[in-house]
C-alpha positions as CSV (number, residue, x, y, z in Angstrom):
1,M,65.3,97.5,-8.5
2,G,64.6,99.4,-5.4
3,K,65.8,102.8,-4.5
4,K,69.6,103.2,-3.6
5,I,70.1,103.1,0.1
6,E,71.8,106.2,1.3
7,K,70.5,106.6,4.8
8,I,69.6,103.9,7.3
9,G,67.6,104.4,10.5
10,V,68.1,102.2,13.6
11,I,65.7,101.7,16.5
12,T,65.5,99.6,19.7
13,S,62.0,98.7,20.8
14,G,60.3,96.6,23.5
15,G,62.0,95.3,26.6
16,D,65.8,96.3,26.7
17,A,68.4,93.5,26.5
18,P,72.2,93.6,27.2
19,G,74.0,93.9,23.9
20,M,71.5,96.2,22.2
21,N,74.1,98.9,22.4
22,A,76.7,96.7,20.7
23,A,74.1,96.1,17.9
24,I,73.6,99.9,17.6
25,R,77.4,100.4,17.4
26,A,77.6,97.6,14.7
27,V,74.9,99.2,12.6
28,V,76.4,102.6,12.9
29,R,79.9,101.6,12.0
30,A,79.0,99.3,9.2
31,C,77.0,102.2,7.7
32,A,80.1,104.3,8.0
33,Y,82.2,101.6,6.4
34,Y,80.0,101.5,3.4
35,N,79.8,105.3,3.2
36,I,76.1,105.8,4.1
37,E,74.5,107.8,6.8
38,C,72.9,106.3,10.0
39,V,70.1,107.9,12.0
40,G,69.1,106.8,15.5
41,A,65.5,107.2,16.4
42,Y,64.8,107.6,20.1
43,R,62.2,105.6,22.0
44,G,61.5,103.0,19.3
45,Y,58.4,103.4,17.0
46,Q,57.3,106.4,19.1
47,G,60.4,108.2,18.1
48,L,59.5,107.5,14.4
49,I,56.2,109.0,14.9
50,E,57.6,112.1,16.5
51,G,60.6,112.5,14.2
52,D,62.9,112.2,17.3
53,F,66.1,111.5,15.1
54,K,69.8,112.1,15.5
55,I,72.6,111.5,13.0
56,L,75.0,108.9,14.4
57,S,78.6,108.8,13.5
58,P,81.2,106.1,14.6
59,R,82.3,108.5,17.4
60,H,78.7,108.7,18.7
61,V,78.9,105.0,19.5
62,S,82.3,104.9,21.1
63,N,82.6,103.1,24.5
64,I,79.0,101.7,24.3
65,I,79.8,98.0,23.4
66,N,80.1,97.3,27.2
67,R,77.1,99.1,28.4
68,G,73.7,97.4,29.1
69,G,70.4,99.0,28.2
70,T,70.1,101.0,25.0
71,I,71.4,104.5,24.3
72,L,68.4,105.0,21.9
73,K,65.9,104.3,24.8
74,S,62.9,102.0,24.3
75,A,59.2,102.3,24.5
76,R,56.1,100.3,23.5
77,S,54.1,102.6,21.2
78,S,50.4,102.0,21.2
79,E,50.1,104.8,18.6
80,F,52.2,102.9,16.1
81,R,49.6,100.0,16.2
82,T,47.2,102.3,14.4
83,K,47.2,103.2,10.8
84,E,47.3,106.9,11.7
85,G,50.3,106.4,13.9
86,R,52.1,104.5,11.1
87,A,51.2,107.2,8.6
88,K,52.8,109.9,10.8
89,A,55.9,107.7,11.2
90,Y,56.2,107.3,7.4
91,K,55.9,111.1,7.0
92,E,58.6,111.8,9.5
93,I,60.9,109.0,7.9
94,K,60.5,110.5,4.4
95,K,61.0,114.0,5.8
96,A,64.3,112.8,7.2
97,E,65.2,111.1,4.0
98,I,65.7,107.6,5.6
99,D,65.7,104.9,3.1
100,A,65.5,101.8,5.3
101,L,65.2,100.6,8.8
102,V,67.1,98.3,11.3
103,L,64.8,97.1,14.0
104,I,66.4,95.7,17.2
105,G,63.8,94.0,19.5
106,G,61.5,91.0,19.7
107,D,58.3,89.7,18.1
108,G,56.3,92.8,18.8
109,T,59.0,94.9,17.1
110,F,59.1,92.6,14.2
111,T,55.3,92.5,13.9
112,G,55.4,96.3,13.7
113,G,58.1,96.3,11.1
114,M,56.3,93.7,9.0
115,I,53.0,95.7,9.0
116,F,54.9,98.9,8.1
117,N,56.6,97.1,5.2
118,E,53.4,95.8,3.9
119,E,51.7,99.2,4.0
120,Y,54.5,101.3,2.6
121,H,56.9,98.8,1.0
122,F,59.7,100.3,3.3
123,P,62.7,98.1,3.7
124,C,63.1,96.7,7.2
125,I,65.6,94.2,8.7
126,G,65.1,92.8,12.2
127,I,67.7,92.0,14.8
128,P,66.6,89.8,17.7
129,G,67.2,91.5,20.9
130,T,65.4,89.9,23.9
131,I,66.6,88.1,27.0
132,D,63.8,85.5,26.6
133,N,65.4,83.7,23.6
134,D,62.0,83.0,22.2
135,I,62.5,84.0,18.6
136,Y,62.3,81.5,15.9
137,G,65.0,81.6,13.3
138,T,68.1,82.0,15.7
139,N,69.6,79.8,18.3
140,F,70.3,82.8,20.5
141,T,68.9,86.2,20.8
142,I,71.0,89.3,22.0
143,G,70.8,89.5,25.8
144,Y,70.0,86.0,26.6
145,D,73.5,84.7,27.4
146,T,74.0,87.7,29.8
147,A,70.7,87.2,31.5
148,L,71.6,83.5,32.0
149,N,74.9,84.4,33.6
150,T,73.2,86.9,35.9
151,V,70.6,84.4,37.0
152,V,73.1,81.7,37.7
153,D,75.2,84.1,39.7
154,V,72.3,85.2,41.8
155,I,71.2,81.6,42.4
156,D,74.7,80.7,43.4
157,K,74.4,83.3,46.1
158,I,70.9,82.2,47.2
159,R,72.2,78.6,47.6
160,D,74.7,79.8,50.1
161,T,71.9,81.1,52.3
162,A,69.6,78.1,51.6
163,S,72.4,75.7,52.7
164,S,73.2,77.8,55.8
165,H,69.6,77.8,57.0
166,N,68.2,74.5,55.7
167,R,65.7,76.3,53.4
168,L,63.8,75.7,50.3
169,F,64.0,78.6,47.9
170,F,61.7,79.3,45.0
171,V,63.5,81.6,42.5
172,E,61.3,83.2,39.9
173,V,63.0,84.2,36.6
174,M,61.7,85.9,33.5
175,G,59.9,84.0,30.8
176,R,56.2,84.6,30.6
177,D,55.8,82.3,27.6
178,A,59.0,80.6,27.3
179,G,61.2,78.6,29.8
180,F,64.7,79.1,28.2
181,I,66.0,81.2,31.1
182,A,64.6,78.9,33.7
183,L,65.6,75.6,32.2
184,N,69.3,76.5,31.3
185,A,70.0,78.6,34.4
186,G,68.4,75.8,36.5
187,V,70.6,73.2,35.1
188,G,73.6,75.4,35.2
189,A,73.0,76.5,38.9
190,G,72.2,72.8,40.0
191,A,68.4,73.4,40.8
192,E,66.6,70.5,42.2
193,E,63.5,71.3,40.2
194,I,62.7,73.5,37.3
195,L,59.2,74.7,36.4
196,I,58.6,76.1,32.9
197,P,55.4,77.0,30.9
198,E,56.1,74.3,28.2
199,E,55.9,71.5,30.7
200,D,53.2,71.1,33.5
201,L,55.0,69.3,36.3
202,G,51.9,69.3,38.5
203,L,51.6,70.0,42.2
204,E,51.7,66.4,43.3
205,R,54.7,65.5,41.3
206,L,56.5,68.6,42.6
207,L,55.7,67.6,46.2
208,E,56.9,64.0,45.6
209,A,60.1,65.4,44.1
210,L,60.8,67.6,47.1
211,K,60.0,64.7,49.4
212,R,62.5,62.5,47.6
213,S,65.1,65.2,47.9
214,K,64.5,65.4,51.7
215,R,64.7,61.6,52.0
216,S,68.0,61.6,50.1
217,G,69.6,63.7,52.8
218,K,69.4,67.1,51.1
219,S,69.0,69.8,53.8
220,S,68.2,72.6,51.3
221,S,66.7,72.9,47.7
222,I,66.4,75.4,44.9
223,V,63.4,75.4,42.6
224,V,63.7,77.7,39.6
225,V,60.3,78.9,38.4
226,S,59.7,80.6,35.1
227,E,57.1,83.4,35.6
228,G,54.8,81.8,33.0
229,D,54.7,78.5,34.7
230,K,51.1,77.2,35.0
231,I,51.2,75.2,38.3
232,G,50.1,78.0,40.6
233,K,48.6,81.5,40.1
234,N,52.0,82.9,41.2
235,V,55.1,81.7,42.8
236,F,54.1,83.0,46.2
237,E,50.8,80.9,46.1
238,L,53.0,77.9,45.0
239,A,55.4,78.5,47.9
240,D,52.4,78.6,50.4
241,Y,51.0,75.4,49.0
242,V,54.4,73.6,49.5
243,E,54.9,75.0,53.0
244,E,51.3,73.8,54.0
245,N,51.9,70.3,52.6
246,L,55.6,69.9,53.6
247,P,55.9,71.6,56.9
248,Q,59.4,70.2,57.3
249,Y,60.5,72.9,54.8
250,E,61.1,76.5,55.6
251,V,60.2,78.1,52.4
252,R,61.4,81.5,50.9
253,V,60.8,83.2,47.6
254,S,63.0,85.4,45.5
255,V,61.6,87.1,42.5
256,L,64.7,88.2,40.3
257,G,62.5,90.6,38.3
258,H,64.4,93.3,36.1
259,M,67.8,92.7,37.4
260,Q,67.9,90.1,34.7
261,R,67.7,92.7,31.9
262,G,70.5,94.9,33.2
263,G,74.3,94.7,33.4
264,S,77.1,94.7,31.0
265,P,76.7,92.2,28.2
266,S,78.7,89.0,28.0
267,C,81.3,88.6,25.5
268,F,79.0,86.2,23.5
269,D,76.3,88.8,23.4
270,R,78.7,91.5,22.2
271,V,80.0,89.4,19.4
272,L,76.5,88.1,18.4
273,A,75.3,91.7,18.4
274,T,78.1,92.9,16.3
275,R,77.8,90.1,13.7
276,L,74.1,90.6,13.3
277,G,74.3,94.4,13.1
278,V,76.8,94.2,10.2
279,K,74.8,91.7,8.4
280,A,71.6,93.7,8.7
281,V,73.3,96.7,7.0
282,E,74.7,94.5,4.3
283,L,71.3,92.9,3.6
284,L,69.7,96.4,3.1
285,L,72.5,97.5,0.8
286,D,71.8,94.3,-1.2
287,G,68.3,95.3,-1.7
288,Q,66.8,92.7,0.7
289,T,63.9,93.4,3.1
290,N,61.4,91.9,5.6
291,L,64.0,89.6,7.0
292,M,65.5,88.9,10.5
293,V,69.1,88.1,10.9
294,G,70.0,85.3,13.4
295,L,72.6,82.8,14.5
296,L,72.1,79.2,13.4
297,N,74.7,76.6,14.0
298,N,77.1,79.5,14.4
299,K,76.4,81.0,11.0
300,V,74.6,84.2,10.4
301,E,71.3,83.3,8.6
302,T,68.2,85.1,7.6
303,T,64.5,84.2,8.4
304,E,61.5,86.0,6.9
305,L,60.0,88.4,9.5
306,D,56.6,86.6,9.6
307,H,58.3,83.3,10.2
308,A,60.2,84.8,13.0
309,V,57.1,86.1,14.6
310,K,54.8,83.1,14.0
311,G,57.3,80.3,14.4
312,K,58.1,78.5,17.6
313,H,61.5,78.3,19.1
314,H,61.3,75.0,21.0
315,I,63.1,74.4,24.3
316,N,65.7,71.5,24.4
317,K,63.7,68.8,26.3
318,E,66.9,66.7,26.6
319,L,67.9,69.3,29.3
320,L,64.8,68.3,31.3
321,R,66.0,64.7,31.3
322,V,69.4,65.8,32.4
323,S,68.0,68.0,35.2
324,D,66.0,65.0,36.4
325,I,69.1,62.8,36.6
326,M,71.1,65.6,38.4
327,S,68.5,66.1,41.0
328,I,69.0,62.7,42.5
């Protein structure tokens, strides 16, 4: 039987995602509900190393459920990747009398928690917060739904310009290793082509698809490109290639960049973050550790952290087939 949990620490780490504040709020208020203290560590693992802590009460997290970003700030700590850095973090955690940690972030965050748990047998529960939706063990990560809606809204606006000027737009979205945003936003926004890391469309097939669109009478087209797509070195090189080979197209590029991370979280992300935050606290109080909480078939389920990190969350290839049909 492990030590009774009396104080839980919470951090946000890695890239920020809309809904992280809702998750922090859920953790803090669940702790208050179960009569235990909650401590926030600023700037992720770096805050643990520096002992940058603040006691959080339910009133500290009022009016943050609707805010994007993270009130606890986020950072990628190279120092925590070292044994010496983790030793400093453990010393500060013990000094603050923190008994367990809730880690809100992606696979890098979970890897850090897994190693920390192995070295110090310190209870950790992960909550998946990343717009990329690339974490195994959950159908949806916190922030993904909001990012999708942001991208679709922007593509809708770009399409107005594309139609007005008979242009071909390449729209690059986030997703270095996973095409979830590109695929789903592309289908939702009615893109003619979708380029993702998981599927190599090939330059010739892309050209043929664009020629077919032109022959069918389309005066403008939208191609959604995941930043990790392997067809070209980058989206600008890809656009230049198409313009050289299809001079009938006037080509433009829009890189959406970090606007996809920001903004007020959608209702779905707020509810998801709240459910996962409460469950994370309850798991720790139940003596469980080294797990990630996620949503599978609309039920909150757990996955071992190493499986969440090493497992592969596959895209829905049925959407690629649907996209091909819709691009006619």
